[in-house]
Predicted model as a PDB file, atoms N, CA, C, CB and O in Angstrom, pLDDT in the B-factor column:
MODEL        1                                                                  
ATOM      1  N   MET A   1     -30.118   1.654 -15.691  1.00 89.00           N  
ATOM      2  CA  MET A   1     -29.816   1.878 -14.278  1.00 89.00           C  
ATOM      3  C   MET A   1     -28.919   0.766 -13.736  1.00 89.00           C  
ATOM      4  CB  MET A   1     -31.116   1.965 -13.455  1.00 89.00           C  
ATOM      5  O   MET A   1     -28.117   0.990 -12.829  1.00 89.00           O  
ATOM      6  N   ARG A   2     -29.060  -0.414 -14.290  1.00 93.00           N  
ATOM      7  CA  ARG A   2     -28.259  -1.549 -13.832  1.00 93.00           C  
ATOM      8  C   ARG A   2     -26.770  -1.300 -14.068  1.00 93.00           C  
ATOM      9  CB  ARG A   2     -28.699  -2.835 -14.545  1.00 93.00           C  
ATOM     10  O   ARG A   2     -25.927  -1.683 -13.257  1.00 93.00           O  
ATOM     11  N   TYR A   3     -26.459  -0.644 -15.206  1.00 94.00           N  
ATOM     12  CA  TYR A   3     -25.054  -0.365 -15.524  1.00 94.00           C  
ATOM     13  C   TYR A   3     -24.460   0.685 -14.578  1.00 94.00           C  
ATOM     14  CB  TYR A   3     -24.926   0.111 -16.979  1.00 94.00           C  
ATOM     15  O   TYR A   3     -23.289   0.605 -14.209  1.00 94.00           O  
ATOM     16  N   VAL A   4     -25.261   1.645 -14.201  1.00 94.00           N  
ATOM     17  CA  VAL A   4     -24.795   2.670 -13.266  1.00 94.00           C  
ATOM     18  C   VAL A   4     -24.513   2.035 -11.906  1.00 94.00           C  
ATOM     19  CB  VAL A   4     -25.841   3.810 -13.129  1.00 94.00           C  
ATOM     20  O   VAL A   4     -23.508   2.354 -11.269  1.00 94.00           O  
ATOM     21  N   THR A   5     -25.382   1.152 -11.465  1.00 95.00           N  
ATOM     22  CA  THR A   5     -25.179   0.458 -10.193  1.00 95.00           C  
ATOM     23  C   THR A   5     -23.926  -0.413 -10.247  1.00 95.00           C  
ATOM     24  CB  THR A   5     -26.409  -0.399  -9.845  1.00 95.00           C  
ATOM     25  O   THR A   5     -23.138  -0.426  -9.302  1.00 95.00           O  
ATOM     26  N   ALA A   6     -23.742  -1.135 -11.341  1.00 95.00           N  
ATOM     27  CA  ALA A   6     -22.561  -1.980 -11.492  1.00 95.00           C  
ATOM     28  C   ALA A   6     -21.290  -1.139 -11.529  1.00 95.00           C  
ATOM     29  CB  ALA A   6     -22.671  -2.829 -12.762  1.00 95.00           C  
ATOM     30  O   ALA A   6     -20.266  -1.528 -10.968  1.00 95.00           O  
ATOM     31  N   PHE A   7     -21.356   0.009 -12.189  1.00 94.00           N  
ATOM     32  CA  PHE A   7     -20.211   0.907 -12.247  1.00 94.00           C  
ATOM     33  C   PHE A   7     -19.858   1.416 -10.851  1.00 94.00           C  
ATOM     34  CB  PHE A   7     -20.499   2.085 -13.190  1.00 94.00           C  
ATOM     35  O   PHE A   7     -18.685   1.445 -10.477  1.00 94.00           O  
ATOM     36  N   GLY A   8     -20.864   1.815 -10.087  1.00 93.00           N  
ATOM     37  CA  GLY A   8     -20.639   2.282  -8.725  1.00 93.00           C  
ATOM     38  C   GLY A   8     -20.084   1.190  -7.823  1.00 93.00           C  
ATOM     39  O   GLY A   8     -19.192   1.444  -7.014  1.00 93.00           O  
ATOM     40  N   ARG A   9     -20.606  -0.019  -7.959  1.00 93.00           N  
ATOM     41  CA  ARG A   9     -20.097  -1.133  -7.148  1.00 93.00           C  
ATOM     42  C   ARG A   9     -18.647  -1.462  -7.482  1.00 93.00           C  
ATOM     43  CB  ARG A   9     -20.964  -2.372  -7.351  1.00 93.00           C  
ATOM     44  O   ARG A   9     -17.850  -1.774  -6.598  1.00 93.00           O  
ATOM     45  N   PHE A  10     -18.315  -1.388  -8.781  1.00 93.00           N  
ATOM     46  CA  PHE A  10     -16.933  -1.646  -9.182  1.00 93.00           C  
ATOM     47  C   PHE A  10     -15.985  -0.659  -8.518  1.00 93.00           C  
ATOM     48  CB  PHE A  10     -16.791  -1.569 -10.706  1.00 93.00           C  
ATOM     49  O   PHE A  10     -14.972  -1.065  -7.948  1.00 93.00           O  
ATOM     50  N   TRP A  11     -16.302   0.647  -8.585  1.00 91.00           N  
ATOM     51  CA  TRP A  11     -15.409   1.646  -8.023  1.00 91.00           C  
ATOM     52  C   TRP A  11     -15.358   1.557  -6.509  1.00 91.00           C  
ATOM     53  CB  TRP A  11     -15.841   3.032  -8.446  1.00 91.00           C  
ATOM     54  O   TRP A  11     -14.302   1.777  -5.917  1.00 91.00           O  
ATOM     55  N   PHE A  12     -16.462   1.243  -5.878  1.00 91.00           N  
ATOM     56  CA  PHE A  12     -16.444   1.060  -4.426  1.00 91.00           C  
ATOM     57  C   PHE A  12     -15.536  -0.103  -4.058  1.00 91.00           C  
ATOM     58  CB  PHE A  12     -17.871   0.821  -3.885  1.00 91.00           C  
ATOM     59  O   PHE A  12     -14.715   0.013  -3.149  1.00 91.00           O  
ATOM     60  N   ASP A  13     -15.678  -1.222  -4.756  1.00 91.00           N  
ATOM     61  CA  ASP A  13     -14.851  -2.392  -4.472  1.00 91.00           C  
ATOM     62  C   ASP A  13     -13.391  -2.133  -4.814  1.00 91.00           C  
ATOM     63  CB  ASP A  13     -15.361  -3.603  -5.246  1.00 91.00           C  
ATOM     64  O   ASP A  13     -12.494  -2.598  -4.111  1.00 91.00           O  
ATOM     65  N   PHE A  14     -13.151  -1.392  -5.892  1.00 90.00           N  
ATOM     66  CA  PHE A  14     -11.776  -1.112  -6.310  1.00 90.00           C  
ATOM     67  C   PHE A  14     -11.084  -0.164  -5.347  1.00 90.00           C  
ATOM     68  CB  PHE A  14     -11.757  -0.526  -7.716  1.00 90.00           C  
ATOM     69  O   PHE A  14      -9.933  -0.399  -4.979  1.00 90.00           O  
ATOM     70  N   LEU A  15     -11.757   0.906  -4.929  1.00 87.00           N  
ATOM     71  CA  LEU A  15     -11.126   1.909  -4.079  1.00 87.00           C  
ATOM     72  C   LEU A  15     -11.150   1.538  -2.604  1.00 87.00           C  
ATOM     73  CB  LEU A  15     -11.800   3.234  -4.271  1.00 87.00           C  
ATOM     74  O   LEU A  15     -10.155   1.726  -1.904  1.00 87.00           O  
ATOM     75  N   ILE A  16     -12.248   1.024  -2.134  1.00 87.00           N  
ATOM     76  CA  ILE A  16     -12.387   0.757  -0.707  1.00 87.00           C  
ATOM     77  C   ILE A  16     -12.156  -0.718  -0.415  1.00 87.00           C  
ATOM     78  CB  ILE A  16     -13.770   1.187  -0.210  1.00 87.00           C  
ATOM     79  O   ILE A  16     -11.383  -1.056   0.481  1.00 87.00           O  
ATOM     80  N   GLY A  17     -12.801  -1.580  -1.141  1.00 83.00           N  
ATOM     81  CA  GLY A  17     -12.603  -3.006  -0.963  1.00 83.00           C  
ATOM     82  C   GLY A  17     -12.901  -3.460   0.450  1.00 83.00           C  
ATOM     83  O   GLY A  17     -13.906  -3.054   1.035  1.00 83.00           O  
ATOM     84  N   ASP A  18     -12.038  -4.300   1.007  1.00 79.00           N  
ATOM     85  CA  ASP A  18     -12.262  -4.798   2.356  1.00 79.00           C  
ATOM     86  C   ASP A  18     -11.427  -4.049   3.389  1.00 79.00           C  
ATOM     87  CB  ASP A  18     -11.953  -6.278   2.419  1.00 79.00           C  
ATOM     88  O   ASP A  18     -11.444  -4.417   4.564  1.00 79.00           O  
ATOM     89  N   ARG A  19     -10.702  -3.017   2.988  1.00 85.00           N  
ATOM     90  CA  ARG A  19      -9.884  -2.222   3.900  1.00 85.00           C  
ATOM     91  C   ARG A  19     -10.208  -0.736   3.754  1.00 85.00           C  
ATOM     92  CB  ARG A  19      -8.388  -2.472   3.637  1.00 85.00           C  
ATOM     93  O   ARG A  19      -9.464  -0.001   3.104  1.00 85.00           O  
ATOM     94  N   PRO A  20     -11.306  -0.293   4.352  1.00 86.00           N  
ATOM     95  CA  PRO A  20     -11.670   1.124   4.191  1.00 86.00           C  
ATOM     96  C   PRO A  20     -10.684   2.084   4.843  1.00 86.00           C  
ATOM     97  CB  PRO A  20     -13.040   1.364   4.766  1.00 86.00           C  
ATOM     98  O   PRO A  20     -10.592   3.240   4.431  1.00 86.00           O  
ATOM     99  N   GLU A  21      -9.943   1.629   5.854  1.00 84.00           N  
ATOM    100  CA  GLU A  21      -8.999   2.538   6.496  1.00 84.00           C  
ATOM    101  C   GLU A  21      -7.839   2.909   5.578  1.00 84.00           C  
ATOM    102  CB  GLU A  21      -8.465   1.916   7.767  1.00 84.00           C  
ATOM    103  O   GLU A  21      -7.232   3.967   5.747  1.00 84.00           O  
ATOM    104  N   LEU A  22      -7.526   2.052   4.612  1.00 86.00           N  
ATOM    105  CA  LEU A  22      -6.476   2.387   3.660  1.00 86.00           C  
ATOM    106  C   LEU A  22      -6.956   3.406   2.636  1.00 86.00           C  
ATOM    107  CB  LEU A  22      -5.986   1.135   2.957  1.00 86.00           C  
ATOM    108  O   LEU A  22      -6.138   4.028   1.960  1.00 86.00           O  
ATOM    109  N   PHE A  23      -8.258   3.585   2.511  1.00 89.00           N  
ATOM    110  CA  PHE A  23      -8.821   4.608   1.636  1.00 89.00           C  
ATOM    111  C   PHE A  23      -9.071   5.910   2.396  1.00 89.00           C  
ATOM    112  CB  PHE A  23     -10.123   4.109   1.007  1.00 89.00           C  
ATOM    113  O   PHE A  23      -8.770   6.998   1.905  1.00 89.00           O  
ATOM    114  N   VAL A  24      -9.619   5.781   3.586  1.00 88.00           N  
ATOM    115  CA  VAL A  24     -10.002   6.960   4.359  1.00 88.00           C  
ATOM    116  C   VAL A  24      -8.786   7.629   4.999  1.00 88.00           C  
ATOM    117  CB  VAL A  24     -11.016   6.578   5.437  1.00 88.00           C  
ATOM    118  O   VAL A  24      -8.742   8.856   5.095  1.00 88.00           O  
ATOM    119  N   GLY A  25      -7.816   6.858   5.432  1.00 87.00           N  
ATOM    120  CA  GLY A  25      -6.652   7.405   6.130  1.00 87.00           C  
ATOM    121  C   GLY A  25      -5.882   8.446   5.328  1.00 87.00           C  
ATOM    122  O   GLY A  25      -5.692   9.563   5.809  1.00 87.00           O  
ATOM    123  N   PRO A  26      -5.434   8.115   4.124  1.00 88.00           N  
ATOM    124  CA  PRO A  26      -4.715   9.132   3.344  1.00 88.00           C  
ATOM    125  C   PRO A  26      -5.573  10.342   2.962  1.00 88.00           C  
ATOM    126  CB  PRO A  26      -4.168   8.506   2.091  1.00 88.00           C  
ATOM    127  O   PRO A  26      -5.065  11.462   2.902  1.00 88.00           O  
ATOM    128  N   ILE A  27      -6.857  10.129   2.706  1.00 90.00           N  
ATOM    129  CA  ILE A  27      -7.725  11.263   2.385  1.00 90.00           C  
ATOM    130  C   ILE A  27      -7.883  12.166   3.601  1.00 90.00           C  
ATOM    131  CB  ILE A  27      -9.104  10.774   1.896  1.00 90.00           C  
ATOM    132  O   ILE A  27      -7.838  13.390   3.474  1.00 90.00           O  
ATOM    133  N   ALA A  28      -8.067  11.579   4.768  1.00 89.00           N  
ATOM    134  CA  ALA A  28      -8.148  12.377   5.995  1.00 89.00           C  
ATOM    135  C   ALA A  28      -6.822  13.102   6.241  1.00 89.00           C  
ATOM    136  CB  ALA A  28      -8.508  11.479   7.209  1.00 89.00           C  
ATOM    137  O   ALA A  28      -6.808  14.247   6.692  1.00 89.00           O  
ATOM    138  N   GLY A  29      -5.722  12.434   5.944  1.00 88.00           N  
ATOM    139  CA  GLY A  29      -4.415  13.073   6.082  1.00 88.00           C  
ATOM    140  C   GLY A  29      -4.261  14.265   5.150  1.00 88.00           C  
ATOM    141  O   GLY A  29      -3.720  15.296   5.549  1.00 88.00           O  
ATOM    142  N   LEU A  30      -4.726  14.137   3.926  1.00 90.00           N  
ATOM    143  CA  LEU A  30      -4.660  15.260   2.993  1.00 90.00           C  
ATOM    144  C   LEU A  30      -5.522  16.426   3.457  1.00 90.00           C  
ATOM    145  CB  LEU A  30      -5.093  14.816   1.603  1.00 90.00           C  
ATOM    146  O   LEU A  30      -5.143  17.586   3.293  1.00 90.00           O  
ATOM    147  N   ILE A  31      -6.677  16.120   4.034  1.00 92.00           N  
ATOM    148  CA  ILE A  31      -7.546  17.181   4.540  1.00 92.00           C  
ATOM    149  C   ILE A  31      -6.881  17.904   5.707  1.00 92.00           C  
ATOM    150  CB  ILE A  31      -8.907  16.607   4.974  1.00 92.00           C  
ATOM    151  O   ILE A  31      -6.904  19.132   5.777  1.00 92.00           O  
ATOM    152  N   VAL A  32      -6.292  17.142   6.617  1.00 89.00           N  
ATOM    153  CA  VAL A  32      -5.609  17.747   7.765  1.00 89.00           C  
ATOM    154  C   VAL A  32      -4.441  18.603   7.303  1.00 89.00           C  
ATOM    155  CB  VAL A  32      -5.117  16.661   8.738  1.00 89.00           C  
ATOM    156  O   VAL A  32      -4.243  19.707   7.810  1.00 89.00           O  
ATOM    157  N   VAL A  33      -3.667  18.107   6.347  1.00 90.00           N  
ATOM    158  CA  VAL A  33      -2.522  18.862   5.840  1.00 90.00           C  
ATOM    159  C   VAL A  33      -2.991  20.122   5.123  1.00 90.00           C  
ATOM    160  CB  VAL A  33      -1.676  17.993   4.893  1.00 90.00           C  
ATOM    161  O   VAL A  33      -2.373  21.177   5.269  1.00 90.00           O  
ATOM    162  N   ALA A  34      -4.066  20.034   4.355  1.00 91.00           N  
ATOM    163  CA  ALA A  34      -4.595  21.227   3.676  1.00 91.00           C  
ATOM    164  C   ALA A  34      -5.028  22.279   4.696  1.00 91.00           C  
ATOM    165  CB  ALA A  34      -5.787  20.850   2.762  1.00 91.00           C  
ATOM    166  O   ALA A  34      -4.800  23.472   4.498  1.00 91.00           O  
ATOM    167  N   LEU A  35      -5.650  21.834   5.784  1.00 91.00           N  
ATOM    168  CA  LEU A  35      -6.050  22.784   6.825  1.00 91.00           C  
ATOM    169  C   LEU A  35      -4.838  23.406   7.518  1.00 91.00           C  
ATOM    170  CB  LEU A  35      -6.939  22.090   7.858  1.00 91.00           C  
ATOM    171  O   LEU A  35      -4.848  24.591   7.849  1.00 91.00           O  
ATOM    172  N   LEU A  36      -3.799  22.604   7.736  1.00 88.00           N  
ATOM    173  CA  LEU A  36      -2.584  23.145   8.352  1.00 88.00           C  
ATOM    174  C   LEU A  36      -1.892  24.160   7.440  1.00 88.00           C  
ATOM    175  CB  LEU A  36      -1.615  22.008   8.693  1.00 88.00           C  
ATOM    176  O   LEU A  36      -1.393  25.184   7.907  1.00 88.00           O  
ATOM    177  N   ILE A  37      -1.868  23.873   6.154  1.00 89.00           N  
ATOM    178  CA  ILE A  37      -1.247  24.809   5.212  1.00 89.00           C  
ATOM    179  C   ILE A  37      -2.034  26.113   5.169  1.00 89.00           C  
ATOM    180  CB  ILE A  37      -1.161  24.188   3.798  1.00 89.00           C  
ATOM    181  O   ILE A  37      -1.450  27.195   5.115  1.00 89.00           O  
ATOM    182  N   GLN A  38      -3.362  26.009   5.194  1.00 92.00           N  
ATOM    183  CA  GLN A  38      -4.186  27.219   5.217  1.00 92.00           C  
ATOM    184  C   GLN A  38      -3.946  28.040   6.483  1.00 92.00           C  
ATOM    185  CB  GLN A  38      -5.665  26.851   5.107  1.00 92.00           C  
ATOM    186  O   GLN A  38      -4.040  29.267   6.461  1.00 92.00           O  
ATOM    187  N   ALA A  39      -3.639  27.358   7.583  1.00 90.00           N  
ATOM    188  CA  ALA A  39      -3.391  28.041   8.845  1.00 90.00           C  
ATOM    189  C   ALA A  39      -1.965  28.582   8.945  1.00 90.00           C  
ATOM    190  CB  ALA A  39      -3.664  27.103   9.996  1.00 90.00           C  
ATOM    191  O   ALA A  39      -1.638  29.302   9.888  1.00 90.00           O  
ATOM    192  N   GLY A  40      -1.111  28.234   7.969  1.00 87.00           N  
ATOM    193  CA  GLY A  40       0.250  28.746   7.965  1.00 87.00           C  
ATOM    194  C   GLY A  40       1.279  27.825   8.590  1.00 87.00           C  
ATOM    195  O   GLY A  40       2.404  28.257   8.840  1.00 87.00           O  
ATOM    196  N   TRP A  41       0.944  26.590   8.849  1.00 84.00           N  
ATOM    197  CA  TRP A  41       1.856  25.620   9.456  1.00 84.00           C  
ATOM    198  C   TRP A  41       2.377  24.644   8.399  1.00 84.00           C  
ATOM    199  CB  TRP A  41       1.151  24.852  10.597  1.00 84.00           C  
ATOM    200  O   TRP A  41       2.307  23.431   8.598  1.00 84.00           O  
ATOM    201  N   SER A  42       2.879  25.137   7.316  1.00 82.00           N  
ATOM    202  CA  SER A  42       3.277  24.261   6.217  1.00 82.00           C  
ATOM    203  C   SER A  42       4.569  23.488   6.494  1.00 82.00           C  
ATOM    204  CB  SER A  42       3.441  25.073   4.962  1.00 82.00           C  
ATOM    205  O   SER A  42       4.840  22.495   5.819  1.00 82.00           O  
ATOM    206  N   ALA A  43       5.359  23.914   7.456  1.00 82.00           N  
ATOM    207  CA  ALA A  43       6.637  23.243   7.728  1.00 82.00           C  
ATOM    208  C   ALA A  43       6.429  21.817   8.234  1.00 82.00           C  
ATOM    209  CB  ALA A  43       7.446  24.044   8.753  1.00 82.00           C  
ATOM    210  O   ALA A  43       7.206  20.929   7.882  1.00 82.00           O  
ATOM    211  N   ALA A  44       5.424  21.579   9.032  1.00 79.00           N  
ATOM    212  CA  ALA A  44       5.208  20.259   9.623  1.00 79.00           C  
ATOM    213  C   ALA A  44       4.240  19.404   8.814  1.00 79.00           C  
ATOM    214  CB  ALA A  44       4.693  20.407  11.034  1.00 79.00           C  
ATOM    215  O   ALA A  44       4.004  18.249   9.169  1.00 79.00           O  
ATOM    216  N   SER A  45       3.685  19.932   7.756  1.00 84.00           N  
ATOM    217  CA  SER A  45       2.603  19.229   7.072  1.00 84.00           C  
ATOM    218  C   SER A  45       3.071  17.965   6.348  1.00 84.00           C  
ATOM    219  CB  SER A  45       1.942  20.156   6.085  1.00 84.00           C  
ATOM    220  O   SER A  45       2.363  16.958   6.352  1.00 84.00           O  
ATOM    221  N   GLY A  46       4.245  18.003   5.731  1.00 84.00           N  
ATOM    222  CA  GLY A  46       4.730  16.827   5.007  1.00 84.00           C  
ATOM    223  C   GLY A  46       4.992  15.654   5.930  1.00 84.00           C  
ATOM    224  O   GLY A  46       4.626  14.519   5.625  1.00 84.00           O  
ATOM    225  N   LEU A  47       5.623  15.928   7.051  1.00 88.00           N  
ATOM    226  CA  LEU A  47       5.901  14.871   8.027  1.00 88.00           C  
ATOM    227  C   LEU A  47       4.611  14.330   8.636  1.00 88.00           C  
ATOM    228  CB  LEU A  47       6.823  15.395   9.134  1.00 88.00           C  
ATOM    229  O   LEU A  47       4.485  13.129   8.876  1.00 88.00           O  
ATOM    230  N   LEU A  48       3.668  15.212   8.880  1.00 87.00           N  
ATOM    231  CA  LEU A  48       2.385  14.777   9.429  1.00 87.00           C  
ATOM    232  C   LEU A  48       1.630  13.895   8.446  1.00 87.00           C  
ATOM    233  CB  LEU A  48       1.533  15.983   9.805  1.00 87.00           C  
ATOM    234  O   LEU A  48       1.043  12.886   8.838  1.00 87.00           O  
ATOM    235  N   LEU A  49       1.641  14.273   7.167  1.00 88.00           N  
ATOM    236  CA  LEU A  49       0.973  13.451   6.156  1.00 88.00           C  
ATOM    237  C   LEU A  49       1.590  12.059   6.100  1.00 88.00           C  
ATOM    238  CB  LEU A  49       1.054  14.121   4.774  1.00 88.00           C  
ATOM    239  O   LEU A  49       0.871  11.062   6.042  1.00 88.00           O  
ATOM    240  N   PHE A  50       2.910  11.990   6.118  1.00 91.00           N  
ATOM    241  CA  PHE A  50       3.592  10.697   6.128  1.00 91.00           C  
ATOM    242  C   PHE A  50       3.180   9.880   7.348  1.00 91.00           C  
ATOM    243  CB  PHE A  50       5.117  10.892   6.109  1.00 91.00           C  
ATOM    244  O   PHE A  50       2.907   8.685   7.232  1.00 91.00           O  
ATOM    245  N   GLY A  51       3.134  10.508   8.494  1.00 90.00           N  
ATOM    246  CA  GLY A  51       2.750   9.811   9.719  1.00 90.00           C  
ATOM    247  C   GLY A  51       1.315   9.301   9.676  1.00 90.00           C  
ATOM    248  O   GLY A  51       1.037   8.193  10.136  1.00 90.00           O  
ATOM    249  N   LEU A  52       0.411  10.092   9.134  1.00 88.00           N  
ATOM    250  CA  LEU A  52      -0.983   9.658   9.052  1.00 88.00           C  
ATOM    251  C   LEU A  52      -1.166   8.500   8.083  1.00 88.00           C  
ATOM    252  CB  LEU A  52      -1.866  10.816   8.636  1.00 88.00           C  
ATOM    253  O   LEU A  52      -1.955   7.591   8.342  1.00 88.00           O  
ATOM    254  N   VAL A  53      -0.448   8.526   6.979  1.00 89.00           N  
ATOM    255  CA  VAL A  53      -0.549   7.428   6.012  1.00 89.00           C  
ATOM    256  C   VAL A  53       0.041   6.152   6.606  1.00 89.00           C  
ATOM    257  CB  VAL A  53       0.174   7.792   4.691  1.00 89.00           C  
ATOM    258  O   VAL A  53      -0.531   5.075   6.438  1.00 89.00           O  
ATOM    259  N   VAL A  54       1.162   6.255   7.288  1.00 92.00           N  
ATOM    260  CA  VAL A  54       1.764   5.088   7.937  1.00 92.00           C  
ATOM    261  C   VAL A  54       0.849   4.568   9.045  1.00 92.00           C  
ATOM    262  CB  VAL A  54       3.158   5.442   8.511  1.00 92.00           C  
ATOM    263  O   VAL A  54       0.719   3.358   9.231  1.00 92.00           O  
ATOM    264  N   ALA A  55       0.220   5.479   9.776  1.00 91.00           N  
ATOM    265  CA  ALA A  55      -0.700   5.065  10.838  1.00 91.00           C  
ATOM    266  C   ALA A  55      -1.904   4.332  10.268  1.00 91.00           C  
ATOM    267  CB  ALA A  55      -1.162   6.277  11.647  1.00 91.00           C  
ATOM    268  O   ALA A  55      -2.368   3.359  10.862  1.00 91.00           O  
ATOM    269  N   SER A  56      -2.416   4.776   9.134  1.00 90.00           N  
ATOM    270  CA  SER A  56      -3.560   4.062   8.546  1.00 90.00           C  
ATOM    271  C   SER A  56      -3.148   2.664   8.089  1.00 90.00           C  
ATOM    272  CB  SER A  56      -4.143   4.858   7.356  1.00 90.00           C  
ATOM    273  O   SER A  56      -3.939   1.724   8.174  1.00 90.00           O  
ATOM    274  N   GLY A  57      -1.919   2.525   7.608  1.00 91.00           N  
ATOM    275  CA  GLY A  57      -1.414   1.193   7.273  1.00 91.00           C  
ATOM    276  C   GLY A  57      -1.244   0.331   8.506  1.00 91.00           C  
ATOM    277  O   GLY A  57      -1.512  -0.870   8.473  1.00 91.00           O  
ATOM    278  N   GLY A  58      -0.801   0.938   9.594  1.00 93.00           N  
ATOM    279  CA  GLY A  58      -0.664   0.201  10.857  1.00 93.00           C  
ATOM    280  C   GLY A  58      -1.997  -0.259  11.402  1.00 93.00           C  
ATOM    281  O   GLY A  58      -2.115  -1.372  11.914  1.00 93.00           O  
ATOM    282  N   VAL A  59      -3.002   0.594  11.294  1.00 90.00           N  
ATOM    283  CA  VAL A  59      -4.347   0.205  11.740  1.00 90.00           C  
ATOM    284  C   VAL A  59      -4.859  -0.961  10.904  1.00 90.00           C  
ATOM    285  CB  VAL A  59      -5.325   1.402  11.648  1.00 90.00           C  
ATOM    286  O   VAL A  59      -5.449  -1.901  11.436  1.00 90.00           O  
ATOM    287  N   SER A  60      -4.634  -0.897   9.609  1.00 90.00           N  
ATOM    288  CA  SER A  60      -5.066  -1.984   8.734  1.00 90.00           C  
ATOM    289  C   SER A  60      -4.358  -3.289   9.086  1.00 90.00           C  
ATOM    290  CB  SER A  60      -4.806  -1.624   7.270  1.00 90.00           C  
ATOM    291  O   SER A  60      -4.977  -4.352   9.129  1.00 90.00           O  
ATOM    292  N   LEU A  61      -3.067  -3.195   9.335  1.00 92.00           N  
ATOM    293  CA  LEU A  61      -2.298  -4.386   9.703  1.00 92.00           C  
ATOM    294  C   LEU A  61      -2.765  -4.951  11.033  1.00 92.00           C  
ATOM    295  CB  LEU A  61      -0.806  -4.062   9.772  1.00 92.00           C  
ATOM    296  O   LEU A  61      -2.892  -6.167  11.175  1.00 92.00           O  
ATOM    297  N   ALA A  62      -3.023  -4.090  12.007  1.00 93.00           N  
ATOM    298  CA  ALA A  62      -3.502  -4.546  13.310  1.00 93.00           C  
ATOM    299  C   ALA A  62      -4.853  -5.237  13.200  1.00 93.00           C  
ATOM    300  CB  ALA A  62      -3.597  -3.375  14.276  1.00 93.00           C  
ATOM    301  O   ALA A  62      -5.087  -6.256  13.849  1.00 93.00           O  
ATOM    302  N   ARG A  63      -5.742  -4.686  12.379  1.00 90.00           N  
ATOM    303  CA  ARG A  63      -7.053  -5.330  12.176  1.00 90.00           C  
ATOM    304  C   ARG A  63      -6.902  -6.703  11.543  1.00 90.00           C  
ATOM    305  CB  ARG A  63      -7.953  -4.451  11.298  1.00 90.00           C  
ATOM    306  O   ARG A  63      -7.569  -7.653  11.953  1.00 90.00           O  
ATOM    307  N   GLU A  64      -6.032  -6.813  10.548  1.00 90.00           N  
ATOM    308  CA  GLU A  64      -5.834  -8.095   9.881  1.00 90.00           C  
ATOM    309  C   GLU A  64      -5.206  -9.117  10.825  1.00 90.00           C  
ATOM    310  CB  GLU A  64      -4.958  -7.917   8.641  1.00 90.00           C  
ATOM    311  O   GLU A  64      -5.573 -10.292  10.791  1.00 90.00           O  
ATOM    312  N   LEU A  65      -4.275  -8.691  11.658  1.00 93.00           N  
ATOM    313  CA  LEU A  65      -3.679  -9.610  12.630  1.00 93.00           C  
ATOM    314  C   LEU A  65      -4.693 -10.078  13.659  1.00 93.00           C  
ATOM    315  CB  LEU A  65      -2.505  -8.948  13.332  1.00 93.00           C  
ATOM    316  O   LEU A  65      -4.661 -11.236  14.076  1.00 93.00           O  
ATOM    317  N   ALA A  66      -5.592  -9.196  14.072  1.00 92.00           N  
ATOM    318  CA  ALA A  66      -6.640  -9.584  15.020  1.00 92.00           C  
ATOM    319  C   ALA A  66      -7.584 -10.612  14.394  1.00 92.00           C  
ATOM    320  CB  ALA A  66      -7.435  -8.346  15.483  1.00 92.00           C  
ATOM    321  O   ALA A  66      -8.006 -11.559  15.057  1.00 92.00           O  
ATOM    322  N   VAL A  67      -7.907 -10.423  13.135  1.00 89.00           N  
ATOM    323  CA  VAL A  67      -8.774 -11.386  12.447  1.00 89.00           C  
ATOM    324  C   VAL A  67      -8.061 -12.722  12.292  1.00 89.00           C  
ATOM    325  CB  VAL A  67      -9.202 -10.847  11.064  1.00 89.00           C  
ATOM    326  O   VAL A  67      -8.671 -13.776  12.473  1.00 89.00           O  
ATOM    327  N   ALA A  68      -6.777 -12.685  11.960  1.00 91.00           N  
ATOM    328  CA  ALA A  68      -6.013 -13.925  11.796  1.00 91.00           C  
ATOM    329  C   ALA A  68      -5.885 -14.669  13.130  1.00 91.00           C  
ATOM    330  CB  ALA A  68      -4.614 -13.621  11.221  1.00 91.00           C  
ATOM    331  O   ALA A  68      -5.981 -15.896  13.166  1.00 91.00           O  
ATOM    332  N   ARG A  69      -5.672 -13.938  14.210  1.00 92.00           N  
ATOM    333  CA  ARG A  69      -5.594 -14.592  15.528  1.00 92.00           C  
ATOM    334  C   ARG A  69      -6.930 -15.197  15.924  1.00 92.00           C  
ATOM    335  CB  ARG A  69      -5.142 -13.592  16.600  1.00 92.00           C  
ATOM    336  O   ARG A  69      -6.969 -16.266  16.533  1.00 92.00           O  
ATOM    337  N   ALA A  70      -8.015 -14.534  15.588  1.00 90.00           N  
ATOM    338  CA  ALA A  70      -9.330 -15.074  15.902  1.00 90.00           C  
ATOM    339  C   ALA A  70      -9.593 -16.364  15.127  1.00 90.00           C  
ATOM    340  CB  ALA A  70     -10.415 -14.040  15.594  1.00 90.00           C  
ATOM    341  O   ALA A  70     -10.233 -17.282  15.639  1.00 90.00           O  
ATOM    342  N   ARG A  71      -9.099 -16.429  13.896  1.00 90.00           N  
ATOM    343  CA  ARG A  71      -9.266 -17.660  13.102  1.00 90.00           C  
ATOM    344  C   ARG A  71      -8.463 -18.808  13.700  1.00 90.00           C  
ATOM    345  CB  ARG A  71      -8.836 -17.425  11.642  1.00 90.00           C  
ATOM    346  O   ARG A  71      -8.923 -19.949  13.704  1.00 90.00           O  
ATOM    347  N   VAL A  72      -7.271 -18.516  14.203  1.00 89.00           N  
ATOM    348  CA  VAL A  72      -6.400 -19.550  14.774  1.00 89.00           C  
ATOM    349  C   VAL A  72      -6.985 -20.039  16.093  1.00 89.00           C  
ATOM    350  CB  VAL A  72      -4.957 -19.010  14.985  1.00 89.00           C  
ATOM    351  O   VAL A  72      -6.886 -21.228  16.398  1.00 89.00           O  
ATOM    352  N   ASP A  73      -7.587 -19.161  16.877  1.00 82.00           N  
ATOM    353  CA  ASP A  73      -8.108 -19.532  18.191  1.00 82.00           C  
ATOM    354  C   ASP A  73      -9.352 -20.393  18.118  1.00 82.00           C  
ATOM    355  CB  ASP A  73      -8.407 -18.302  18.984  1.00 82.00           C  
ATOM    356  O   ASP A  73      -9.726 -21.018  19.111  1.00 82.00           O  
ATOM    357  N   ARG A  74      -9.987 -20.440  16.988  1.00 75.00           N  
ATOM    358  CA  ARG A  74     -11.220 -21.255  16.886  1.00 75.00           C  
ATOM    359  C   ARG A  74     -10.945 -22.694  16.960  1.00 75.00           C  
ATOM    360  CB  ARG A  74     -11.948 -20.977  15.625  1.00 75.00           C  
ATOM    361  O   ARG A  74     -11.869 -23.503  16.890  1.00 75.00           O  
TER     362      ARG A  74                                                      
ENDMDL                                                                          
END                                                                             
């Protein structure tokens, strides 16, 4: 059981690590795009996916800048 736990912790740390928004953002974007394609709106789906992935990177960057500013202000 110890090996299974270690295996799970490795993949969690590898995929999610300290920035869960970089993992969740693109997956949420793929889900939204899949739903749009199913609804027949495939023309806008590629641009929307790009925007969601860039937005998740922006959120990650904003969080890191806020943490860095908090460290400097101490």
